[in-house]
C-alpha positions in Angstrom: -18.2 43.0 13.4 -21.2 42.8 12.1 -20.7 44.9 9.3 -17.1 42.2 8.6 -19.6 39.2 8.6 -21.8 40.9 6.3 -19.3 41.5 3.7 -18.0 37.9 3.7 -21.6 36.3 4.3 -21.0 35.4 0.6 -17.8 32.7 1.4 -18.9 32.1 4.3 -22.1 30.6 2.7 -20.0 28.8 0.2 -17.2 27.6 2.4 -20.4 26.2 4.9 -21.3 22.8 2.7 -17.8 21.9 3.1 -17.3 22.4 6.7 -20.5 20.1 7.4 -19.1 17.8 5.8 -15.7 17.7 7.3 -17.2 17.8 10.6 -19.8 15.2 9.7 -17.8 12.5 8.1 -14.6 13.4 9.2 -14.4 14.6 13.3 -17.4 13.1 14.2 -16.4 9.4 13.3 -12.8 10.1 15.0 -14.9 11.2 18.5 -16.9 8.1 17.6 -13.5 5.6 17.4 -12.4 7.6 20.6 -15.1 6.7 22.6 -15.9 3.3 21.7 -12.4 2.1 21.7 -12.2 2.4 25.8 -15.8 -0.1 25.1 -16.4 -4.0 24.8 -19.2 -2.9 21.8 -20.2 -5.8 19.7 -22.2 -3.6 17.4 -25.5 -4.7 19.3 -26.6 -4.7 23.0 -25.2 -2.7 25.8 -21.7 -1.4 25.0 -20.1 -2.0 28.4 -16.9 0.0 29.9 -13.3 -2.1 29.0 -11.0 0.9 30.4 -7.6 -0.1 28.9 -8.0 -3.1 27.8 -8.7 -2.7 23.8 -5.4 -0.9 23.9 -4.0 -3.3 25.8 -4.9 -6.1 23.3 -3.2 -4.2 20.2 0.6 -5.2 21.9 -0.5 -8.9 22.4 -2.2 -9.3 19.0 0.8 -10.2 16.8 -1.6 -11.0 13.4 -2.5 -7.1 14.1 1.9 -6.4 13.4 2.0 -8.8 11.1 -0.5 -6.7 8.9 1.0 -3.8 9.6 4.5 -5.1 8.8 2.8 -6.3 5.4 1.6 -2.6 4.8 4.8 -1.5 5.0 6.1 -4.4 2.3 3.3 -3.3 0.2 3.4 0.3 0.3 7.5 0.4 -0.1 7.0 -1.9 -3.4 3.5 0.1 -4.8 5.9 3.4 -4.7 9.3 1.7 -6.0 7.1 0.8 -8.9 4.4 3.3 -9.2 6.4 6.7 -9.1 9.4 6.1 -11.3 7.0 4.3 -14.1 5.1 7.1 -14.0 8.0 10.0 -14.0 9.2 7.9 -17.2 5.7 7.9 -18.9 5.1 11.5 -18.5 8.5 12.5 -19.8 8.2 10.8 -22.5 4.3 11.8 -23.4 5.7 15.7 -22.9 7.8 15.2 -25.4 6.9 15.3 -29.3 5.5 12.0 -29.3 3.1 11.3 -32.5 0.0 10.5 -30.7 0.5 11.5 -26.9 -2.6 12.4 -26.2 -4.1 8.9 -27.3 -1.5 7.3 -25.3 -2.1 9.3 -22.0 -5.7 8.5 -22.2 -4.5 4.6 -22.8 -2.3 4.9 -19.8 -4.5 7.0 -17.2 -7.5 4.5 -18.1 -6.8 2.3 -15.4 -7.5 4.7 -13.1 -11.1 5.1 -14.4 -12.0 1.6 -13.2 -13.3 0.5 -10.1 -10.6 -1.2 -7.9 -12.7 -4.4 -7.0 -13.5 -4.6 -10.8 -10.2 -4.4 -11.6 -9.5 -7.1 -9.2 -11.8 -9.3 -10.1 -10.3 -9.4 -13.8 -6.8 -9.8 -12.6 -7.8 -12.6 -10.1 -9.2 -14.3 -13.7 -6.0 -13.6 -15.2 -4.1 -15.0 -12.2 -6.0 -17.9 -11.0 -3.3 -20.2 -10.2 -5.9 -23.3 -11.5 -7.6 -21.9 -14.6 -6.8 -18.1 -15.0 -5.6 -17.3 -18.3 -1.6 -16.8 -17.8 -1.4 -19.9 -16.7 -3.1 -21.3 -19.9 -0.6 -19.1 -22.2 1.9 -20.7 -20.3 0.6 -24.2 -21.1 0.3 -23.5 -24.4 3.6 -22.1 -25.1 5.3 -25.7 -22.8 5.9 -24.0 -19.7 4.6 -25.0 -16.3 1.7 -23.2 -14.6 2.8 -20.7 -11.7 1.0 -20.4 -8.3 0.8 -16.3 -8.8 -1.3 -16.3 -5.4 0.4 -18.6 -3.0 2.4 -17.9 0.4 5.6 -16.7 -2.2 4.3 -14.6 -5.2 0.9 -13.2 -3.7 2.1 -9.9 -2.0 4.0 -9.3 -5.1 1.5 -9.8 -7.8 -0.4 -7.9 -5.0 1.7 -5.0 -5.8 1.9 -5.1 -9.2 -1.3 -5.1 -10.0 -1.9 -2.0 -7.1 1.1 -0.1 -9.0 -0.6 -0.7 -12.2 -4.2 0.9 -10.9 -2.1 3.8 -9.6 0.3 5.2 -12.5 -2.2 6.9 -14.3 -2.9 9.7 -11.7 0.7 10.5 -10.8 1.6 10.3 -14.3 -0.5 13.3 -15.1 0.4 15.2 -11.7 4.4 14.7 -13.1 2.8 16.3 -16.6 1.3 19.0 -15.2 4.8 19.6 -13.2 6.7 19.3 -16.4 4.6 21.3 -18.4 5.4 24.3 -16.2 9.3 24.1 -16.8 10.2 26.9 -19.2 11.0 25.3 -22.6 14.2 27.8 -22.9 15.8 26.2 -20.0 16.0 23.2 -21.9 16.7 24.6 -25.3 19.9 26.6 -23.2 21.2 23.2 -21.9 21.1 21.7 -25.2 22.9 24.4 -26.7 25.3 24.1 -23.8 25.8 20.5 -24.9 23.8 18.7 -21.9 22.6 15.2 -22.6 19.2 14.2 -22.5 20.5 12.2 -19.0 22.4 15.8 -17.7 19.1 17.7 -18.5 17.2 15.0 -16.8 18.9 14.9 -13.3 19.9 18.5 -13.2 16.9 20.3 -14.7 14.4 18.1 -14.4 14.3 16.9 -11.2 15.2 19.9 -9.4 12.6 22.1 -11.0 9.7 19.4 -10.2 10.5 19.5 -6.6 7.4 21.0 -5.0 5.1 19.0 -7.3 7.0 16.3 -6.1 6.4 16.5 -2.5 3.1 16.4 -3.0 3.2 13.6 -5.3 5.0 11.9 -2.8 3.0 12.8 0.3 -0.5 11.4 -1.8 1.6 8.3 -2.7 2.2 7.5 0.5 -1.3 8.1 2.1 -2.6 6.3 -0.7 0.3 3.1 -0.4 -0.5 2.8 3.4 -4.8 2.8 3.2 -5.0 0.8 0.0 -6.5 -2.8 0.7 -9.4 -2.3 -2.0 -7.6 -5.1 -4.6 -6.1 -7.3 -2.0 -9.6 -8.3 -0.1 -10.2 -8.6 -3.7 -7.9 -10.9 -4.8 -6.4 -12.5 -1.8 -8.8 -11.6 1.0 -5.1 -11.1 2.9 -4.3 -14.8 2.3 -3.2 -17.2 2.0 -2.4 -17.5 5.6 -2.4 -13.8 5.9 0.7 -13.5 3.7 -1.0 -10.3 2.0 -3.5 -9.4 4.9 -2.8 -5.1 5.8 -3.6 -3.1 8.4 -6.7 -1.4 6.9 -8.0 -5.1 5.8 -7.7 -6.5 8.8 -9.5 -3.3 10.7 -12.1 -4.1 8.2 -12.9 -7.8 9.1 -12.9 -6.1 12.3 -15.8 -3.9 12.0 -17.3 -5.8 8.7 -16.9 -9.4 9.1 -19.7 -10.9 7.5 -19.3 -8.6 4.3 -15.7 -10.2 3.9 -16.9 -14.0 4.3 -15.0 -13.9 7.9 -16.2 -16.1 11.0 -14.9 -13.9 13.4 -17.5 -11.7 15.5 -17.8 -8.3 14.8 -15.7 -6.2 17.0 -16.4 -2.4 16.8 -14.6 -1.4 20.3 -11.5 -3.4 19.5 -11.9 -2.3 16.0 -11.8 1.4 16.9 -8.5 0.7 19.2 -7.3 -0.7 15.6 -8.3 2.4 14.0 -7.1 5.2 16.1 -3.2 2.9 16.1 -3.6 3.0 11.9 -4.4 7.2 12.1 -1.4 7.1 14.0 0.9 5.5 12.3 -0.4 7.1 9.2 -0.5 10.6 10.4 3.4 9.8 12.0 4.8 8.7 8.5 3.4 11.4 6.8 4.1 14.2 9.4 8.1 12.6 9.4 7.9 13.0 5.4 6.6 16.3 5.5 9.4 17.5 8.2 12.4 15.8 6.2 11.2 17.4 3.0 11.1 20.6 4.9 14.8 19.7 6.0 16.0 19.4 2.5 13.8 22.2 1.0 16.0 24.5 3.0 19.5 22.7 2.8 19.4 22.8 -1.2 17.9 26.4 -1.5 
């Protein structure tokens, strides 16, 4: 046993920092939240045991459930916009296109920017009163549009979030496309297959493993995204763009978001556990269904 440890000592040495980080930044906060969800704790003073009060409060909090619904709307819209556009760009930039390396860099560039900075720039563009876009509309004789009102705010946030996420998924799709042998396409072309036929019969099936990973990453990212919404609308107007992670952030750090509500660590911990459960169940369900589909079509 001792000899076995000596043989793998170098490997354990390299793994140890990652294990420490995982325990410190991952497991410990989860255990901490699991404890405090049963307490009435405002971030100061003594934490008082509250039993199941915070859990019962979850089911009575209509604002939370509205935020969860908004999260599903936002996540669905973001994925519907991001993934097809990213795949289309990857297919185009995988071909023999002049300046494709430059174009890859341009399309990837939005992912380099800070989400908060990007959201501030878009706020200056979409601001209903003196935003750049409305100024352009006025110059050409068209009426100004309330881009961030009750009806349009969610769609505006979805478009901005999708714009910021396309570059990452484009690169992942490109990596998958470059793993497909060129002779497969050449054989199909000799057989008279059109571009559309090659795409649906060769590209999509052979991208299967990569597509599974991309879908899982996209689901988790879309469900957990809130930074752009926080800067653009703060969850408003009247909760129209309030998503679950933004609501959680407001409970835990109300001062930093300009909220007048009191800090509520106990209830925030209960909300955090609920949100982790929702994301975990959806991700697990997707992985289960993707395996079943792979078994059917393999």
